N, C-alpha and C positions, 0 to 999 in steps of 0.2 A: 444459670444458662442462658443465661443476653448473652456470656465470652465465647460461647459454640459461635463458630460462623454457620449461617446462614446457605448450605450447599444447594450446588441446583440439584438433585434429586430429591430433595425436603422443597423447591420449589415444583417440581415435575407433580409429584404424588398431590400437592397442595391444590393447582391447576387442575388435576386430574380431579379431584372430586368434586372442586367446585362450578366445571364442566359438567359432571355426571348428577350435582346432586339438580343444576338449575335445569339441565334438560333435558331428565326423567317428569320433573314437570312437567312440558307440553309434551313431548312424547306419551306421556301414560292419558291427558286428556282430561288434566284434573281442571283446566280450565277451558272444556270443549263436548267433545263425547260422551269421557263418561254422566256432564249433567245431563245431558241428551236422552242418558238411558234410563231416566229415574220416571216414575207413571206420572210426576206432577206435570212432565211436558210430555206424556202421555195424551193427558189428561182433558188437553188443548185442541186434538184433534176435535172435527166435525162430531165424529161417532165416537161410543165411548170404547175406549183401549180396551184390546184384547191380550190374551196369557201371552202371547210371542211380541206387545207391543212395548213393554218397556222390563227393564231389570232392576229388581232390588240389591242395591247392590249392600256386600258384607266385606267386611275388613280380611279375611281368610281370601277373599274370590280377590280383592282390589292388587293383593299381595302377589296373589299368585299368575296375576294379571301383569303387574309390570313387571313380575323376574320371565314373563314373556317377551313382554316388547324390549328391555333391556340384556337379552343374549339375546334376542332375533340378530342385533346386527354383527356382534362377536362370532356368531357363529360363521355367520355369513362374509366376515371380513377373514377368519382364519384359511378358509381352504385355496382363497384367492390374493391371500398373501404371497407364497410361494411361487404363484405365475405369473400375480403385476412388481413384486417389488425385489423379488429374490431373478427370478426368470430375465425380466425384460428389464429389470434396471428401472424401473419406473418410477420419478420421486414423489413424497405422497404430500401434498399441498399445505395442509394442514398443520400436518408432524414437522414439518422440513421448519415449516414459520414459524413455529412454537419452542423448535428447538434452536435455532439463530434469536429468537428473541431471549428467552432461557442465560443463553451464554452468553446473551451481552449487558447481562443486568450482572452478572459477576466476572465482572471487570475493570479497570478503574476507573477509565472513563465513564461503562454503561454505568455502573453503581450512582455517577453523580448524576448522568441524563434520567437514569432512573429518580432519583429524586426532585429533579427540576418539574419532571413529567407528572408525580404524584403530587407536587406540591400544583399542579395548570390543575390538575384535574379534583380536584380537591373547591380552587376555588371557582370552577365553573358549574363544580356542582354542585356547591352552594349554592350560585347564582340561579341556578336554572329551578332550587328546589325552592328556593327564597321569591322565585315568580313565580313558580305553580304556586303556591301557597301563597301569593298576595289575590291571584287569577282568582282560590277558589272564590276566597270572600265578596267576589261578583258570577258567582255560578248557582244562578236561585235551582234551577231547574234544566232540563234537555234542552238545549238547541238556546242555549242564551248567552252572556257573561260574555270576557273575552275572546275564546276559543267559539263564538259562531258571532261575532261582529262584521255587521255590514258594513266589511269597510269600502268596497263598491259599488255603495246603492243595491235597495231592498229586489230590486230585480234582479242586479246579477247573485244576489245572494239566494235567487231561489236555486238558481243554475249552479248551485255550486263553488261558486268566483266571489272571496275572500281570505284576509288573512287569520290564522286563526294566531296565530302569538305563540304557536308552540318551539321552543327554544330550542327541541330537540330537531324538528324539522331546520332551521336553524345551521344545528351542525353541521346534520349531515348534507346542507347545503357542501357546507364551506370544507365539506372532505370529501366530498363527487367534485369530479373533473367538469369543465364549462361544458361540453358535450353533452353530458346525462341528465344537470342543470336543465339546458337547454329545449334537450328533445323532452324529458319532463313536463315542459311546461307549454311546449309546442303539441306535446301530445294529450294534457287536460285541456287548454282549450278547442280544440277539435273533437275532444268526448266529449266535455260536459257545453262548453259554450253555441256549439253545429248538431253534434248527432245524436244526445239525448233532447235536445228541446225541441229536432223531429222526430225522433221516439215515439214522444207524448201525445206532440200532435196526430198521429198515427193511432194515436188508441181505439179501440174500435172496429180499426179498419185493417194493422199488422196482424194483430196479434186481439183478446178478446180483453174486457176489462174485466183485472180481477176484478173477483169478491174479496173482501177486506177478513171475512170470516172461514174464509176459501185458507184449510191448513194444508193442501194436494200439490204435488208438483213445484214451482218456481217460487210459488208461496207461499212452501211451507222453512222456506228460508229466511221469513221476515223477522 
């Protein structure tokens, strides 16, 4: 089986399956609103949960829900395909970029470049994993460890100014252009350094003081 060449079509099928499998976990709400439907979350409200406040999730219901979520985009895209792609000849950005990337892998030069990229990806993935594993030993609870290290002092830490030693943010910063990094830095200083301290000082004047036990309105997102 190893002697059979790995074709573009097989590459496309594998990539489509991986993207679909990872995307459905996010769009299906397995890490967000499906848990919010449970009676455990409803019982955290101030009053007792009513019959319409929660949903008992069964396997059959979740399968039907995932089918609706998965095929909704397909049913919406098919009618738009003739108008957007065939009639107006618009370029589909993600599909075009994926096609160029897959085609580049199946050339002699692209195969060599892909091998180098995979090796580099493996090295940086290993470094990121080991660094995260190292940080785990110094994380006893929420709000401590390298992820919440008061690099610039305790007062700055209270206003969310600290370096969390995240390899992900370092990698994203290396990929993004300088103008984006600078704008995010200035936006963070303006938001967390000026606006939020001012808003906190105006608590009770600009807005009512929040009740820790209140689960209604904006307090329901805590």
